[in-house]
LUMLUMTI-700348 format. One record per residue (C-alpha): x, y negated, z; residue in one letter; residue number from 0. Coordinates in nm, 3 decimals, always signed. Layout:
<sites>
X,Y,Z,A,NUM .
...
</sites>
This chain:
<sites>
+5.880,-9.671,+3.971,M,0 .
+5.882,-9.772,+3.607,A,1 .
+5.713,-10.090,+3.488,D,2 .
+5.399,-10.058,+3.275,T,3 .
+5.581,-10.203,+2.972,S,4 .
+5.853,-9.941,+3.009,E,5 .
+5.596,-9.664,+3.035,L,6 .
+5.409,-9.793,+2.730,Q,7 .
+5.728,-9.799,+2.523,L,8 .
+5.812,-9.448,+2.643,Q,9 .
+5.458,-9.339,+2.557,N,10 .
+5.484,-9.488,+2.208,W,11 .
+5.794,-9.282,+2.130,F,12 .
+5.641,-8.981,+2.303,G,13 .
+5.337,-9.011,+2.076,Y,14 .
+5.560,-9.036,+1.770,L,15 .
+5.743,-8.721,+1.883,T,16 .
+5.411,-8.545,+1.951,S,17 .
+5.293,-8.643,+1.604,S,18 .
+5.606,-8.490,+1.455,K,19 .
+5.546,-8.170,+1.653,T,20 .
+5.189,-8.154,+1.517,C,21 .
+5.313,-8.201,+1.161,A,22 .
+5.577,-7.930,+1.215,E,23 .
+5.304,-7.682,+1.314,K,24 .
+5.135,-7.743,+0.980,I,25 .
+5.436,-7.777,+0.753,N,26 .
+5.763,-7.630,+0.875,T,27 .
+5.963,-7.851,+0.635,D,28 .
+5.901,-8.137,+0.881,V,29 .
+6.130,-7.961,+1.132,V,30 .
+6.431,-8.070,+0.925,E,31 .
+6.343,-8.440,+0.953,L,32 .
+6.493,-8.669,+1.213,S,33 .
+6.240,-8.874,+1.406,L,34 .
+6.349,-9.175,+1.198,L,35 .
+6.288,-8.994,+0.870,D,36 .
+5.957,-8.860,+0.998,F,37 .
+5.843,-9.206,+1.110,A,38 .
+5.911,-9.349,+0.764,N,39 .
+5.756,-9.060,+0.570,T,40 .
+5.417,-9.089,+0.404,K,41 .
+5.194,-8.834,+0.581,P,42 .
+5.053,-8.700,+0.255,S,43 .
+5.406,-8.592,+0.156,T,44 .
+5.383,-8.307,+0.407,Y,45 .
+5.008,-8.302,+0.472,L,46 .
+4.892,-8.293,+0.114,A,47 .
+4.522,-8.205,+0.139,D,48 .
+4.216,-8.278,+0.350,A,49 .
+4.249,-7.951,+0.544,V,50 .
+4.607,-8.016,+0.660,T,51 .
+4.530,-8.382,+0.729,Q,52 .
+4.233,-8.282,+0.942,N,53 .
+4.441,-8.020,+1.125,S,54 .
+4.705,-8.283,+1.196,F,55 .
+4.445,-8.534,+1.319,A,56 .
+4.295,-8.276,+1.556,N,57 .
+4.637,-8.178,+1.689,C,58 .
+4.740,-8.544,+1.735,A,59 .
+4.420,-8.622,+1.925,V,60 .
+4.475,-8.320,+2.152,D,61 .
+4.841,-8.411,+2.209,A,62 .
+4.805,-8.787,+2.258,T,63 .
+4.437,-8.860,+2.332,Q,64 .
+4.462,-9.127,+2.058,I,65 .
+4.170,-9.123,+1.814,P,66 .
+4.331,-9.024,+1.484,V,67 .
+4.107,-8.970,+1.183,Q,68 .
+4.196,-8.742,+0.892,A,69 .
+4.111,-9.023,+0.648,A,70 .
+4.369,-9.245,+0.820,D,71 .
+4.631,-8.970,+0.791,V,72 .
+4.571,-8.944,+0.417,G,73 .
+4.575,-9.317,+0.354,S,74 .
+4.869,-9.425,+0.573,S,75 .
+5.190,-9.531,+0.406,S,76 .
+5.396,-9.373,+0.687,S,77 .
+5.363,-9.199,+1.021,F,78 .
+5.498,-9.523,+1.173,L,79 .
+5.207,-9.717,+1.022,V,80 .
+4.961,-9.447,+1.131,L,81 .
+5.075,-9.467,+1.494,L,82 .
+5.081,-9.846,+1.476,G,83 .
+4.722,-9.856,+1.355,S,84 .
+4.598,-9.619,+1.623,T,85 .
+4.807,-9.700,+1.932,F,86 .
+4.960,-10.035,+1.839,G,87 .
+5.273,-10.152,+1.664,V,88 .
+5.595,-10.076,+1.843,V,89 .
+5.702,-10.442,+1.827,N,90 .
+5.460,-10.540,+2.101,R,91 .
+5.591,-10.271,+2.335,Y,92 .
+5.953,-10.366,+2.268,I,93 .
+5.877,-10.734,+2.332,A,94 .
+5.692,-10.656,+2.654,A,95 .
+5.976,-10.441,+2.780,Y,96 .
+6.242,-10.701,+2.698,L,97 .
+6.032,-10.963,+2.878,R,98 .
+6.004,-10.736,+3.182,F,99 .
+6.383,-10.697,+3.188,L,100 .
+6.435,-11.075,+3.165,S,101 .
+6.501,-11.304,+3.462,P,102 .
+6.277,-11.590,+3.575,D,103 .
+6.127,-11.789,+3.412,P,104 .
+6.126,-11.568,+3.100,F,105 .
+5.963,-11.267,+3.267,N,106 .
+5.668,-11.486,+3.369,K,107 .
+5.596,-11.613,+3.016,M,108 .
+5.325,-11.475,+2.794,N,109 .
+5.463,-11.251,+2.520,I,110 .
+5.412,-11.510,+2.244,G,111 .
+5.608,-11.779,+2.427,D,112 .
+5.876,-11.530,+2.527,F,113 .
+5.929,-11.420,+2.166,E,114 .
+5.979,-11.785,+2.061,L,115 .
+6.278,-11.833,+2.293,Q,116 .
+6.612,-11.893,+2.122,K,117 .
+6.861,-11.616,+2.188,T,118 .
+7.116,-11.840,+2.367,P,119 .
+6.852,-11.929,+2.628,A,120 .
+6.857,-11.566,+2.745,L,121 .
+7.200,-11.458,+2.626,F,122 .
+7.442,-11.752,+2.651,P,123 .
+7.737,-11.518,+2.587,K,124 .
+7.569,-11.352,+2.291,G,125 .
+7.594,-10.975,+2.256,A,126 .
+7.852,-10.959,+2.535,T,127 .
+7.618,-11.129,+2.781,D,128 .
+7.559,-10.892,+3.075,P,129 .
+7.182,-10.934,+3.042,L,130 .
+7.190,-10.827,+2.675,W,131 .
+7.424,-10.535,+2.751,V,132 .
+7.176,-10.417,+3.018,E,133 .
+6.872,-10.469,+2.791,M,134 .
+7.033,-10.292,+2.497,N,135 .
+7.122,-9.994,+2.716,A,136 .
+6.766,-9.982,+2.852,A,137 .
+6.617,-9.986,+2.500,I,138 .
+6.867,-9.725,+2.379,A,139 .
+6.770,-9.499,+2.669,A,140 .
+6.407,-9.495,+2.550,I,141 .
+6.429,-9.516,+2.172,V,142 .
+6.532,-9.200,+1.985,D,143 .
+6.893,-9.226,+1.868,K,144 .
+6.796,-9.173,+1.505,S,145 .
+6.564,-9.475,+1.532,C,146 .
+6.810,-9.698,+1.720,Y,147 .
+7.144,-9.592,+1.580,S,148 .
+7.484,-9.754,+1.635,E,149 .
+7.440,-9.933,+1.301,A,150 .
+7.101,-10.062,+1.412,Q,151 .
+7.244,-10.177,+1.744,Q,152 .
+7.520,-10.362,+1.557,T,153 .
+7.258,-10.538,+1.342,A,154 .
+7.065,-10.636,+1.654,V,155 .
+7.385,-10.761,+1.822,A,156 .
+7.447,-10.988,+1.520,A,157 .
+7.108,-11.148,+1.583,L,158 .
+7.182,-11.187,+1.954,V,159 .
+7.506,-11.365,+1.855,N,160 .
+7.322,-11.604,+1.619,N,161 .
+7.217,-11.915,+1.812,N,162 .
+6.948,-11.997,+1.554,A,163 .
+6.760,-11.670,+1.610,K,164 .
+6.470,-11.615,+1.847,I,165 .
+6.365,-11.315,+2.053,I,166 .
+6.107,-11.205,+1.796,S,167 .
+6.392,-11.164,+1.544,D,168 .
+6.557,-10.920,+1.785,I,169 .
+6.229,-10.736,+1.846,V,170 .
+6.162,-10.706,+1.473,N,171 .
+6.511,-10.572,+1.406,Q,172 .
+6.484,-10.310,+1.679,I,173 .
+6.144,-10.209,+1.538,A,174 .
+6.289,-10.156,+1.189,K,175 .
+6.416,-9.811,+1.287,F,176 .
+6.741,-9.732,+1.118,G,177 .
</sites>
């Protein structure tokens, strides 16, 4: 059975995908966008008026059960920001999942303390450390490939290899989507 943090991260990406599906129903140009491009797109680019924004909000509520308001759709700088403001920023779900995958004593820490840990405390061998290899594979299995590309994984590995970095640096890089 999956851990709650794993399910929440899966749900977050499921909600982003459902949001894209809702936008596609309203504006078929959205179909051509990768999930990454969709996430970083300003909603009003494809949902230009109050009617389409309201239609999207209604569809998103039906698909996700998350209370999305048409005014929020029109004022958000991206679909990523919109989902973050309604369901929570993806960073917190990534951090919780990484903590769950960590060994004692790290998996017992609160999220804030966990994110302050230096990378060598968890990954003494850097990006080749078996724990990091396992964690990276677990994240890659959940996060859409357009949002966690090979280039993005290389950037994250560079942080894992940097002894001065902390876990929140890794979380923030994963959450950059690219």
